[in-house]
C-alpha positions in Angstrom: 20.5 -40.1 67.5 21.1 -36.5 67.5 19.1 -33.8 65.6 22.1 -33.3 63.1 22.0 -37.0 61.8 18.1 -37.2 61.9 18.5 -34.0 59.2 21.0 -35.6 57.2 18.4 -39.2 56.9 15.6 -37.2 56.3 17.6 -34.9 53.4 19.2 -38.5 51.9 15.3 -39.8 51.7 14.1 -36.7 50.0 16.5 -37.4 47.4 15.9 -40.9 46.8 12.1 -40.3 46.4 12.6 -37.5 43.8 14.9 -39.5 41.5 12.5 -42.0 41.8 9.7 -40.0 40.7 11.9 -38.2 38.1 12.7 -41.9 36.7 9.1 -43.2 36.7 8.0 -39.8 34.8 10.6 -40.5 32.2 10.0 -44.1 31.5 6.4 -43.0 31.1 6.8 -40.4 28.9 9.4 -42.3 26.3 8.2 -44.9 23.7 9.5 -48.2 23.0 12.0 -46.7 20.5 13.3 -44.4 23.0 11.7 -41.0 21.4 9.9 -39.1 23.5 6.3 -38.8 23.3 4.8 -35.8 20.8 4.3 -32.7 22.9 0.9 -31.7 22.7 -0.2 -28.3 20.8 0.0 -25.3 22.9 -3.4 -23.9 23.8 -4.8 -20.7 21.3 -3.2 -22.4 18.4 -5.3 -22.9 15.6 -4.9 -26.5 14.4 -7.9 -26.6 12.1 -7.0 -28.2 8.5 -8.0 -26.1 5.5 -11.1 -28.0 3.8 -10.4 -29.5 0.3 -10.0 -27.5 -2.6 -9.4 -24.4 -0.2 -5.6 -24.1 -1.2 -4.0 -21.6 -3.8 -4.2 -23.0 -7.2 -6.6 -26.1 -6.6 -10.1 -26.0 -7.6 -12.7 -27.9 -5.2 -15.5 -30.1 -6.4 -17.5 -27.1 -7.4 -14.7 -25.5 -9.8 -14.5 -22.5 -7.4 -10.8 -21.2 -6.9 -10.1 -18.6 -3.9 -9.8 -15.2 -4.7 -8.4 -11.9 -2.8 -9.8 -8.2 -3.4 -7.2 -5.9 -4.1 -6.9 -2.2 -5.1 -5.5 -0.9 -8.5 -3.6 1.8 -7.0 -2.4 2.3 -3.5 -0.4 5.8 -3.2 1.8 7.1 -0.1 1.1 11.1 -0.5 3.6 13.3 0.5 4.6 17.0 0.2 7.6 18.3 -2.6 7.9 21.4 -0.4 8.6 22.2 2.9 5.3 24.1 4.8 3.6 23.9 7.6 -0.1 21.8 7.1 -3.0 24.1 7.3 -5.6 21.7 6.8 -6.2 17.7 6.3 -9.8 17.3 6.1 -10.0 13.6 5.8 -9.2 10.8 8.6 -8.7 7.0 8.3 -11.7 5.4 6.5 -12.8 8.6 5.2 -14.3 8.1 1.1 -13.3 11.3 -1.2 -13.2 12.1 -4.7 -10.9 12.7 -7.5 -9.8 16.2 -7.7 -10.6 17.0 -3.8 -7.9 18.7 -1.8 -6.7 15.6 0.6 -3.5 18.0 2.1 -3.5 22.2 2.1 0.0 23.8 2.8 0.4 27.1 4.3 2.1 28.8 1.3 2.1 32.3 2.2 5.8 32.8 2.2 5.7 30.9 -1.2 3.1 33.3 -2.5 4.9 36.2 -1.4 8.2 35.3 -3.3 6.1 35.0 -6.7 5.2 38.5 -6.2 8.5 39.8 -5.6 9.5 37.6 -8.9 6.6 39.1 -10.7 7.3 42.5 -9.7 11.1 41.8 -10.9 10.1 40.5 -14.2 7.9 43.4 -15.1 10.5 45.6 -14.4 13.3 43.7 -16.4 10.9 43.7 -19.4 10.4 47.3 -19.0 14.1 47.7 -18.9 14.8 45.8 -22.0 11.7 47.7 -24.0 14.0 50.9 -23.2 17.1 49.2 -24.1 15.8 48.2 -27.5 14.9 52.1 -28.0 18.1 53.4 -27.3 19.7 50.7 -29.4 18.0 51.5 -32.3 19.5 55.3 -31.5 22.5 54.0 -31.3 22.7 55.2 -27.8 24.1 51.7 -26.2 25.9 49.3 -27.2 25.1 45.7 -28.3 26.0 44.2 -25.0 23.7 46.4 -23.0 20.9 45.0 -25.1 21.8 41.7 -24.5 22.3 41.9 -20.8 18.6 43.5 -20.5 17.2 40.5 -22.5 19.2 37.9 -20.3 18.0 39.3 -17.3 14.3 39.7 -18.7 14.5 36.0 -19.3 15.9 34.8 -16.0 13.1 37.0 -14.1 10.5 35.3 -16.2 11.9 31.8 -15.3 12.0 32.5 -11.6 8.4 33.5 -12.1 7.7 30.2 -13.5 9.5 28.5 -10.6 7.5 30.2 -7.9 4.1 29.4 -9.9 5.1 25.9 -9.9 6.2 26.0 -6.0 2.9 27.7 -5.2 0.7 24.7 -7.1 2.2 22.4 -4.7 0.8 23.9 -1.9 -2.2 21.8 -1.9 -2.4 18.0 -2.7 -5.7 16.6 -4.7 -7.0 13.4 -4.7 -5.7 11.5 -8.1 -8.9 9.3 -7.9 -11.6 8.2 -6.2 -10.8 6.1 -3.2 -10.3 5.9 0.9 -8.0 7.0 3.3 -6.1 4.1 4.3 -3.6 5.6 6.8 -3.6 9.4 8.2 0.4 10.2 9.0 0.4 13.7 10.0 -2.1 16.3 11.4 -2.9 20.0 10.8 -0.1 22.3 11.9 2.7 19.8 11.5 5.6 20.7 9.5 5.3 18.8 6.2 8.7 17.7 4.9 9.6 16.9 1.1 9.2 12.9 0.8 7.8 12.3 4.2 4.6 10.5 4.0 1.3 12.4 5.2 -1.3 10.1 3.8 -1.8 6.7 2.3 -4.7 6.2 -0.1 -6.4 3.6 -2.0 -8.1 3.8 -4.8 -11.7 1.7 -4.2 -13.3 2.2 -7.5 -11.5 -0.2 -9.3 -11.2 -3.3 -7.5 -9.2 -6.2 -8.5 -9.6 -9.8 -8.0 -6.4 -12.0 -7.8 -6.2 -15.7 -8.1 -3.9 -18.5 -8.6 -5.3 -21.4 -10.7 -4.0 -24.9 -12.5 -1.6 -24.2 -15.4 -3.6 -26.6 -17.4 -6.8 -24.1 -17.4 -4.5 -22.1 -20.0 -5.9 -24.6 -22.8 -9.6 -22.7 -21.8 -8.8 -19.7 -20.0 -8.4 -16.4 -21.6 -9.0 -12.8 -21.1 -12.5 -11.7 -21.1 -13.5 -15.4 -19.9 -16.9 -14.7 -17.6 -16.7 -15.7 -13.8 -19.0 -15.0 -10.9 -17.1 -14.4 -7.7 -18.9 -14.5 -4.4 -17.3 -12.6 -1.4 -17.3 -14.0 2.2 -17.6 -10.9 4.0 -20.6 -9.7 2.2 -22.2 -12.8 1.1 -22.9 -11.3 -2.4 -22.3 -12.7 -5.9 -20.8 -10.4 -8.3 -20.3 -11.2 -12.2 -16.8 -10.5 -13.5 -14.4 -11.2 -16.1 -10.9 -12.0 -16.6 -8.4 -9.0 -17.3 -4.8 -10.5 -17.3 -3.2 -13.8 -17.2 0.1 -14.2 -15.5 3.4 -13.9 -17.8 5.0 -17.2 -16.5 3.9 -20.9 -14.9 5.2 -21.5 -11.6 7.2 -24.8 -12.5 7.1 -26.5 -9.1 3.0 -25.9 -8.2 2.2 -25.8 -11.8 -0.2 -22.9 -11.5 -0.2 -19.2 -13.3 -1.6 -15.9 -11.6 -4.9 -14.6 -12.9 -6.5 -11.0 -12.6 -9.9 -10.6 -12.9 -12.3 -7.2 -12.9 -15.8 -6.8 -11.6 -18.3 -6.2 -14.1 -19.8 -3.4 -12.4 -19.1 -1.0 -9.3 -19.7 -2.4 -5.9 -19.2 0.5 -3.2 -19.7 -2.4 -0.4 -16.6 -4.0 -1.1 -13.0 -3.2 -0.2 -9.4 -4.1 -0.5 -8.4 -7.2 1.4 -11.6 -8.8 1.4 -11.7 -12.5 0.0 -14.1 -15.2 -1.7 -14.6 -17.9 -4.0 -14.4 -17.5 -8.1 -16.6 -19.8 -9.8 -15.6 -21.0 -13.5 -18.3 -22.9 -15.6 -15.5 -24.3 -17.5 -13.3 -25.4 -14.7 -14.1 -28.9 -15.4 -13.2 -29.1 -18.7 
């Protein structure tokens, strides 16, 4: 037998062996009903089942409900004018107090325009006074007096406009809070409406939760509860502040918002925990 025949027989044998192995594997992976066996879960995927009572809108055996801390206000700060940023002293995570300057803009050009407008307004006022005096002496007509008066008013309006513009050269903190994200830096050019800082009010955190709608029979605003926060392991007193305006007809649940009874600076938006209602078993 020549070498070409031997090569052909070897190839045929390999094909038969591969087909036999494939058929055996297919039979092993097929159930008696002809369906493929379930594919095992990929590694790295958490297949843990949530414990009883951990689902939204359902209390556990101890009458607890899952809650999440949220900030009452989160604001994207942006400039109202076009100018170069001269200072942004606060960085991500920094705390600030209400009234502190978060962004300072270089407004030397606007300040110069304000001085010019003030000078023109002073000149317009002086001209009006002269025209009023000349009008009393019947030296000029009424039209000249009206024109001088209109010019004085226009100059005053320009001064007011430039004063308002200059006041926008600094962005002050509207509340006590912390910087979530800093989207610009000093020496960059600020454009109107473009976000510079994202800040969050950490002084008034709220508790968001979903409770069974049947709780509405006894749960009212002002109801007292306690909250245990997972991240810090502490328990805090709170009261129900607001109850949602509608019941979800599918899950038979309603949104509830509670407020902490005292300020807790260690708490941050996004933390979660358990709310305990003493009357949850009613």
